[in-house]
N, C-alpha and C positions, 0 to 999 in steps of 0.2 A: 369442446372439440377433442378428437382423440391426439394424443401426444402433446397436448398443451398442459402447462403447469398453472394450476390455479392456487392462488396464494390468499390466505386472509389478510386482513388488514394488519393484524399483529405481526404476522409473518413477513410482511411487506416491511413494515418499520423496523423489525429487527434486522432485516438484510441492509436497510439504509443506515442504522446506526454502526453496524459492523462494518460497513464500507468506510464510514466516517472515521471509525477507530483506526483502521488500517491505513488510512491516507493521513491521519494525525501522527501515527507512529514513523511513517516513511518520511514525513515532513521533518520531524525532529531528528532522524537519522541524518537526513540531507543536510540539516543546519549543522550537526556535529561534524560531518565531514568538512563542510564550508569552514568551519571555525578550527580545523585541524586538531579537534579533540579526538576523533577516530579517523582510522584509515578507510578507505574506499572499501578495502577488503573486509575489515571489521565490521562496519556497517552492513554490507551484504550478507555476512555470515550470521548476523544477528536474526536476519529475516529468511534465512535459508535460501539466498540467491547466489548466483555467480555475480562477480563483479559487473559484468555486461548487462545481466537481467536487472540489476539494481539500477545501473544508469539508465537504461531503456525505460524502467517503470517511472523514474524521477522524471526523465524528459516527457514521457506521456502524460502524467499525471499531477506533477508537482510544478515544473518550471512551464509558466505560461507567457 
């Protein structure tokens, strides 16, 4: 269909792996903030986010 993106199985799996790595990195940063090893600003800066963006990501994807 026009406008639809068709992915090969390898591309699809690559995207899943990338998403998992991203979530794992964010989980570690969240835990470092919780342990007071990093400040919220430092953690957000490591992933090029504002503090508010970092908090929103954590609330939407990590804290369940």
